[in-house]
C-alpha positions as CSV (number, residue, x, y, z in Angstrom):
1,M,0.0,0.0,0.0
2,G,1.4,3.4,-1.0
3,K,2.1,6.1,1.5
4,L,-0.8,8.6,2.1
5,K,0.2,12.0,0.8
6,Q,-3.0,13.9,1.6
7,L,-6.0,13.5,3.9
8,Y,-9.6,14.7,3.3
9,V,-12.1,14.9,6.1
10,C,-15.9,15.3,6.0
11,G,-16.9,18.4,8.1
12,D,-20.2,16.8,9.2
13,C,-19.4,13.3,10.3
14,G,-15.5,13.4,10.4
15,R,-15.0,10.5,8.0
16,P,-11.4,10.5,6.7
17,S,-10.5,9.7,3.1
18,G,-7.4,9.6,0.9
19,Q,-9.2,11.1,-2.1
20,W,-11.5,14.2,-2.4
21,S,-15.1,13.7,-3.5
22,G,-18.0,16.1,-3.8
23,R,-20.2,13.9,-1.6
24,C,-19.3,12.2,1.6
25,A,-19.7,8.4,1.3
26,S,-20.6,8.0,5.0
27,C,-23.3,10.7,5.7
28,G,-24.2,11.7,2.1
29,G,-23.5,15.4,2.7
30,W,-22.6,17.5,-0.4
31,G,-19.6,19.9,-0.3
32,T,-18.6,18.8,3.2
33,V,-15.3,17.1,2.3
34,S,-12.2,19.4,2.7
35,E,-8.5,19.1,2.8
36,H,-6.9,18.2,6.1
37,P,-3.1,18.7,6.5
38,L,-1.1,15.7,7.6
39,A,1.2,16.1,10.6
40,A,4.9,15.8,9.7
41,P,6.6,12.9,11.3
42,G,8.7,14.0,14.3
43,P,11.8,12.5,15.9
44,S,11.4,9.5,18.1
45,A,10.1,10.4,21.5
46,E,11.8,9.5,24.7
47,P,10.3,6.8,26.9
48,A,7.2,8.1,28.6
49,R,7.4,8.6,32.3
50,P,4.7,7.1,34.5
51,A,1.8,9.5,35.3
52,V,0.9,10.4,38.9
53,V,-2.0,8.2,40.0
54,V,-4.7,9.7,42.2
55,T,-7.9,8.5,43.7
56,L,-11.4,9.6,42.7
57,A,-12.5,10.7,46.1
58,P,-14.8,13.7,45.8
59,D,-13.6,17.2,46.9
60,R,-14.7,18.4,50.3
61,E,-16.0,21.7,48.9
62,D,-17.8,22.4,45.7
63,P,-15.2,24.1,43.4
64,R,-17.7,25.4,40.9
65,I,-17.6,29.0,39.8
66,R,-20.9,30.8,40.1
67,T,-21.8,33.1,37.2
68,S,-24.2,35.4,39.2
69,F,-26.9,34.3,36.7
70,P,-29.0,31.7,38.6
71,G,-30.5,30.4,35.3
72,V,-27.0,29.9,33.8
73,D,-25.8,28.2,36.9
74,R,-28.8,25.9,36.8
75,V,-28.2,25.0,33.1
76,L,-24.6,24.2,33.9
77,G,-25.5,22.0,36.8
78,G,-24.5,24.4,39.5
79,G,-21.9,26.7,37.9
80,L,-18.7,26.4,35.9
81,V,-16.4,23.5,36.8
82,P,-12.7,24.5,36.8
83,G,-10.9,23.0,33.9
84,S,-14.1,22.4,31.9
85,V,-14.7,23.5,28.3
86,V,-18.2,24.9,27.4
87,L,-19.3,25.6,23.9
88,L,-22.0,28.3,23.4
89,A,-23.7,27.9,20.0
90,G,-26.3,30.2,18.4
91,A,-27.3,32.1,15.3
92,P,-25.5,35.4,14.3
93,G,-26.9,38.4,16.3
94,I,-28.7,36.3,18.9
95,G,-26.6,37.7,21.7
96,K,-23.9,35.2,22.4
97,S,-21.1,37.8,22.8
98,T,-23.4,40.0,24.9
99,L,-24.2,37.1,27.3
100,L,-20.6,36.1,27.8
101,L,-19.5,39.7,28.2
102,Q,-22.1,40.1,31.0
103,L,-21.0,36.8,32.5
104,A,-17.3,37.9,32.4
105,S,-18.1,41.2,34.1
106,R,-20.1,39.6,36.9
107,M,-17.6,36.8,37.6
108,S,-14.7,39.3,37.6
109,S,-16.6,41.4,40.1
110,A,-17.1,38.3,42.2
111,G,-13.4,37.6,42.4
112,H,-13.0,35.3,39.4
113,P,-10.7,37.1,36.9
114,C,-11.7,36.5,33.2
115,L,-9.7,36.9,30.0
116,L,-11.6,37.7,26.9
117,A,-10.0,36.7,23.6
118,S,-12.0,38.1,20.7
119,G,-11.3,37.5,17.0
120,E,-14.7,38.8,16.0
121,E,-14.3,42.4,17.4
122,S,-11.5,44.7,18.2
123,R,-10.7,46.0,21.7
124,G,-12.5,49.3,21.0
125,Q,-15.6,47.6,19.8
126,V,-15.8,45.3,22.9
127,A,-15.1,48.3,25.2
128,S,-17.8,50.3,23.6
129,R,-20.3,47.5,24.0
130,A,-19.3,47.1,27.6
131,H,-19.8,50.8,28.2
132,R,-23.2,50.7,26.5
133,L,-24.3,47.8,28.7
134,G,-23.1,49.7,31.9
135,L,-20.4,47.1,32.6
136,D,-17.0,47.9,34.3
137,G,-14.6,47.3,31.4
138,G,-11.6,48.1,33.7
139,A,-12.2,44.8,35.5
140,L,-11.9,42.7,32.3
141,S,-8.7,41.6,30.5
142,F,-8.6,41.5,26.7
143,V,-6.4,39.8,24.2
144,R,-6.6,39.5,20.4
145,G,-8.3,36.2,19.6
146,R,-6.9,35.5,16.1
147,D,-3.7,33.6,16.9
148,L,-3.9,30.4,18.9
149,G,-0.3,30.7,20.2
150,E,-0.9,34.2,21.5
151,V,-4.1,33.2,23.3
152,V,-2.6,30.2,25.0
153,A,0.6,32.0,26.0
154,T,-1.4,34.9,27.5
155,A,-3.7,32.6,29.4
156,V,-0.7,30.7,30.9
157,A,1.0,34.0,31.9
158,E,-2.2,35.7,33.3
159,G,-3.7,32.7,34.9
160,P,-7.4,33.7,34.7
161,H,-10.1,31.6,36.2
162,V,-12.2,31.8,33.0
163,L,-11.0,32.2,29.4
164,I,-13.6,33.3,26.9
165,V,-12.9,32.7,23.2
166,D,-15.0,34.6,20.6
167,S,-15.1,32.6,18.5
168,I,-13.5,29.2,17.9
169,H,-14.1,29.7,14.1
170,T,-11.9,32.8,14.0
171,L,-9.0,31.3,15.9
172,R,-6.1,30.0,13.8
173,D,-3.1,27.9,14.5
174,S,-0.1,29.4,12.8
175,G,1.4,25.9,12.4
176,S,-1.3,24.9,9.9
177,D,-1.7,26.2,6.4
178,S,-5.5,25.8,6.3
179,L,-7.9,28.7,6.6
180,A,-9.5,29.7,9.9
181,G,-12.8,27.9,10.5
182,G,-11.8,24.9,8.5
183,V,-11.9,21.3,9.8
184,G,-8.2,21.1,10.6
185,Q,-8.0,24.5,12.3
186,V,-11.1,24.0,14.5
187,R,-9.8,20.6,15.6
188,A,-6.3,21.8,16.4
189,C,-7.5,24.9,18.2
190,T,-10.1,23.0,20.2
191,D,-7.6,20.3,21.2
192,A,-5.1,23.0,22.4
193,L,-7.7,24.8,24.4
194,V,-9.0,21.5,26.0
195,A,-5.4,20.7,27.0
196,L,-5.0,24.2,28.4
197,A,-8.2,23.8,30.5
198,K,-7.3,20.4,31.9
199,D,-3.6,21.2,32.6
200,R,-4.1,24.6,34.1
201,G,-7.6,24.3,35.6
202,I,-8.9,27.2,33.6
203,S,-12.6,27.1,32.6
204,V,-12.9,27.8,28.9
205,L,-16.0,29.3,27.2
206,L,-16.1,29.0,23.4
207,I,-18.5,30.7,21.1
208,G,-19.5,28.7,18.0
209,H,-21.5,29.5,14.9
210,V,-24.4,27.5,13.5
211,T,-25.5,26.6,10.0
212,K,-28.7,27.6,8.2
213,G,-30.2,24.4,9.3
214,G,-29.5,25.2,13.0
215,D,-26.7,22.7,13.4
216,L,-23.3,23.6,14.9
217,A,-20.9,24.6,12.2
218,G,-17.6,22.8,11.9
219,P,-16.6,19.1,12.5
220,R,-18.8,17.0,14.7
221,T,-15.7,16.1,16.8
222,L,-16.0,19.7,18.2
223,E,-19.1,18.7,20.2
224,H,-17.5,15.5,21.4
225,A,-14.3,17.3,22.6
226,V,-16.0,19.8,24.9
227,D,-17.7,19.1,28.2
228,A,-20.9,21.0,27.6
229,V,-22.8,22.4,24.7
230,L,-25.2,25.2,25.3
231,S,-27.7,26.3,22.7
232,F,-28.7,30.0,22.7
233,E,-31.7,30.7,20.5
234,G,-35.0,32.6,20.3
235,E,-37.2,34.8,18.2
236,A,-35.3,38.0,17.3
237,R,-38.4,40.1,17.0
238,S,-39.8,39.1,20.4
239,G,-36.5,39.7,22.3
240,L,-37.0,36.4,24.0
241,R,-33.9,34.1,24.4
242,I,-33.6,30.6,25.6
243,L,-30.4,29.0,26.9
244,A,-30.6,25.2,26.8
245,A,-28.0,22.5,27.6
246,T,-27.9,19.9,24.8
247,K,-24.9,18.2,26.3
248,N,-23.5,18.4,29.9
249,R,-21.0,16.1,31.5
250,F,-21.5,17.9,34.9
251,G,-25.2,18.3,35.1
252,P,-28.6,17.4,33.7
253,E,-29.2,17.8,30.0
254,G,-32.3,19.7,28.7
255,E,-32.2,22.3,31.5
256,V,-33.4,25.7,30.2
257,A,-33.0,29.4,31.2
258,W,-35.0,32.3,29.8
259,F,-33.6,35.8,29.0
260,E,-35.1,38.9,27.5
261,M,-33.0,41.3,25.4
262,Q,-33.3,44.8,26.6
263,R,-31.4,48.0,26.1
264,A,-29.2,47.2,29.1
265,G,-28.4,43.8,27.7
266,L,-29.8,40.4,28.6
267,V,-32.0,40.2,31.6
268,E,-33.0,36.8,33.1
269,A,-36.7,36.2,33.0
270,E,-38.8,33.7,35.0
271,A,-40.9,31.5,32.8
272,G,-43.8,31.2,35.2
273,P,-46.4,28.4,35.0
274,R,-47.8,29.5,31.6
275,W,-46.6,31.0,28.4
276,G,-49.2,32.5,26.1
277,Q,-52.7,33.8,26.8
278,G,-54.6,30.6,26.3
279,E,-56.6,31.8,23.3
280,S,-59.9,30.1,22.5
281,E,-59.5,30.2,18.8
282,P,-59.4,27.5,16.1
283,G,-55.9,26.2,15.8
284,C,-54.7,26.9,19.3
285,A,-54.1,24.3,21.9
286,T,-52.4,24.2,25.3
287,A,-49.5,21.8,25.8
288,L,-48.1,20.7,29.1
289,T,-44.4,20.5,28.4
290,L,-41.3,19.7,30.4
291,A,-38.0,21.6,30.0
292,G,-35.3,20.3,32.3
293,R,-36.7,20.1,35.7
294,R,-39.5,22.7,35.1
295,A,-42.9,22.1,33.7
296,F,-45.2,24.8,32.3
297,A,-48.2,25.3,30.1
298,L,-47.4,26.5,26.6
299,D,-49.7,27.5,23.7
300,V,-49.0,25.9,20.3
301,Q,-50.7,27.1,17.2
302,A,-51.5,25.5,13.8
303,L,-52.8,27.0,10.5
304,V,-54.3,24.8,7.8
305,V,-54.9,26.5,4.4
306,P,-56.4,24.7,1.4
307,T,-54.3,24.9,-1.8
308,D,-54.4,23.7,-5.4
309,G,-50.6,23.8,-5.8
310,P,-47.8,22.0,-4.0
311,P,-48.5,22.3,-0.2
312,R,-46.0,24.0,2.0
313,R,-44.9,22.9,5.5
314,Q,-43.4,25.4,7.8
315,V,-42.9,25.4,11.5
316,S,-41.4,27.8,14.1
317,G,-40.2,26.5,17.4
318,L,-41.5,23.0,16.8
319,D,-39.4,20.0,15.7
320,P,-40.2,19.8,11.9
321,R,-39.8,16.1,11.6
322,R,-42.0,15.4,14.6
323,F,-44.5,17.9,13.4
324,H,-44.8,16.2,10.1
325,I,-45.2,12.8,11.8
326,V,-48.0,14.1,14.0
327,A,-49.7,15.7,11.0
328,A,-49.6,12.4,9.2
329,I,-51.1,10.6,12.2
330,A,-53.9,13.2,12.4
331,D,-54.5,12.9,8.7
332,R,-54.7,9.1,8.8
333,C,-56.7,8.7,11.9
334,L,-59.1,11.6,11.6
335,G,-59.4,11.9,7.9
336,S,-58.7,15.7,8.1
337,R,-57.2,15.8,4.5
338,L,-54.1,17.7,5.6
339,G,-52.2,16.3,2.7
340,R,-54.0,18.7,0.4
341,A,-53.5,21.8,2.5
342,E,-50.6,24.0,3.5
343,I,-49.7,23.5,7.2
344,F,-48.0,26.0,9.5
345,G,-47.1,25.4,13.1
346,A,-45.6,27.6,15.9
347,S,-45.0,27.7,19.6
348,T,-45.4,30.7,21.8
349,G,-42.2,32.9,21.9
350,G,-40.4,30.6,19.4
351,L,-39.5,28.2,22.2
352,R,-38.1,25.0,20.6
353,L,-40.1,22.0,21.8
354,D,-38.6,18.5,21.4
355,D,-40.8,17.0,24.2
356,P,-42.8,14.0,23.0
357,G,-45.5,14.9,25.5
358,T,-46.6,17.8,23.2
359,D,-47.7,15.4,20.4
360,L,-51.3,15.4,21.5
361,A,-51.5,19.2,21.8
362,I,-50.0,19.6,18.3
363,A,-52.5,17.1,16.9
364,A,-55.3,19.0,18.7
365,A,-54.2,22.3,17.2
366,L,-54.1,20.8,13.7
367,A,-57.5,19.2,14.0
368,S,-59.0,22.4,15.4
369,A,-57.6,24.5,12.6
370,S,-58.7,22.0,10.0
371,A,-62.3,21.8,11.4
372,G,-62.5,25.5,12.1
373,R,-63.6,24.8,15.7
374,A,-62.1,26.1,18.8
375,L,-61.0,23.7,21.5
376,P,-62.7,23.9,24.9
377,P,-61.2,26.7,27.0
378,D,-58.9,26.0,30.0
379,T,-58.1,22.6,28.6
380,G,-54.6,21.1,28.3
381,F,-53.4,18.1,26.2
382,L,-50.7,15.7,27.3
383,G,-49.4,12.6,25.6
384,E,-47.1,11.1,23.1
385,L,-48.6,9.7,19.9
386,A,-47.8,6.3,18.4
387,L,-47.9,5.8,14.7
388,T,-51.2,4.0,15.2
389,G,-52.8,7.0,16.9
390,T,-52.5,5.5,20.4
391,I,-51.8,8.0,23.2
392,R,-48.9,7.0,25.4
393,A,-48.1,8.3,28.9
394,V,-45.0,10.4,29.3
395,A,-42.6,11.0,32.2
396,G,-43.1,13.8,34.7
397,T,-46.9,13.5,34.7
398,G,-47.3,14.7,38.3
399,Q,-45.1,17.7,37.7
400,R,-47.0,18.6,34.5
401,L,-50.4,18.4,36.2
402,L,-49.2,20.7,39.0
403,A,-48.0,23.2,36.4
404,A,-51.4,22.9,34.6
405,A,-53.3,23.7,37.8
406,A,-51.0,26.7,38.5
407,A,-51.6,28.0,34.9
408,G,-55.4,28.0,35.3
409,V,-56.0,24.8,33.3
410,R,-59.1,23.0,34.6
411,R,-59.1,19.9,32.4
412,V,-56.3,17.7,31.0
413,V,-56.8,15.2,28.2
414,M,-54.2,12.5,28.6
415,A,-53.5,8.7,28.4
416,P,-55.3,6.6,30.9
417,S,-53.1,6.1,34.0
418,P,-53.9,4.8,37.5
419,E,-51.5,7.4,38.9
420,A,-53.1,10.3,37.0
421,S,-56.1,10.7,39.3
422,S,-54.0,10.4,42.5
423,E,-51.4,12.9,41.2
424,A,-53.9,15.5,39.9
425,P,-54.2,18.5,42.3
426,P,-57.7,19.5,43.6
427,G,-59.8,21.3,41.0
428,L,-58.1,19.7,38.0
429,E,-60.2,17.1,36.0
430,V,-58.3,14.4,34.2
431,I,-60.0,13.1,31.0
432,P,-58.6,9.8,30.0
433,A,-58.3,9.0,26.3
434,G,-56.5,6.0,24.8
435,H,-56.6,7.0,21.1
436,I,-56.4,10.3,19.2
437,R,-59.9,9.8,17.8
438,Q,-61.3,9.5,21.3
439,A,-59.5,12.6,22.6
440,L,-60.2,14.9,19.7
441,S,-63.8,13.7,19.2
442,W,-64.5,14.8,22.8
443,A,-62.5,18.1,22.3
444,L,-64.2,19.1,19.1
445,G,-67.8,18.2,19.9
446,G,-68.3,14.5,19.6
447,P,-67.9,11.8,16.9
448,E,-69.9,13.9,14.4
449,A,-67.2,16.6,14.3
450,A,-66.3,17.3,10.7
451,Y,-62.7,17.6,9.6
452,G,-61.3,19.1,6.5
453,P,-60.6,22.5,5.1
């Protein structure tokens, strides 16, 4: 076998190949294969010395660094762990740099010095934004974030508790010939920063970009290399922002914190037991969802419009693939003729829902919009839908029922469960339904309810 002269790597799945191709043979992605420089062979290394062996006895005190944002600490599992690497991903302009600048200011004021390495903005631009937000820029240290060697050397010399890199896609290793943001550069820079964090005990916060599809840009190995991945998203027009943990080695996944973008920056907001006004209009249903350890009532909306051309499918905040499956189940079980109509779905505030317990509420909103009939007021829907239309019970039922009662919901349509009646708080009626036909026939006025645009 000949010697490999060049290596090509897929930016989505990380599959290596000795020959370039327009389409990855592993994941099928187009235009994702790029050149990856090979490391030059070095001199033979000296025999390795044995490492220091220690026990895994827990520390007496919790070494976590508090961020002074209770929601962020909750998402992280109690604060930043020294030596951890956290990746913050979000769309351009969503407020990632603003959030980390506020975190750096608060942690520095609390006695945890922070070093900000920015390759996106100059020192003057960062200082101007800090002044606009009313932050003390004199307490923050700044270094240019374009060269990996400069950033690592400065962090070693300064010894901050927290290093913020904005962003990992603008950082470049001068020892590599590839462009900044490429597969080779992102891998090399991430590996160096992970080594810095583990060796020096510095918590590293990285900002990452996302693609048009909402996925994290760069190689998939970036997500595996870090300790936690935080997703920062929201509807730009509403000013609402949601911080969610999609991966966390030091805490629970799926935990959520809410923020509101104001003139003074990001302000933490309390979700409360209900989002939305509980509109009694066709196409609106109340879902009882679970985000992390918090349950709340959330309004989901659906719009069904007849069309003679190719139907469109568009959602905001809901999982598109799950939405289409629920629409197909409703079409098949209810005969609502959704296949010949344009379908639109949305959640209140643009909150992304991936909880299977919202399936029944989405189906109820679709059926209500298709029939042109409003659902009963003060009624919530809870349950996961099987492909046959059967309603399945979901986890956290008791917590969801408590949130429903606090939100003013008087009735909950859900899968039959012996524990449901005992877990329901006083004043909340549980309506058992084993199939989507049974649930929506009751909600829309009986078996004679007519579906269709």
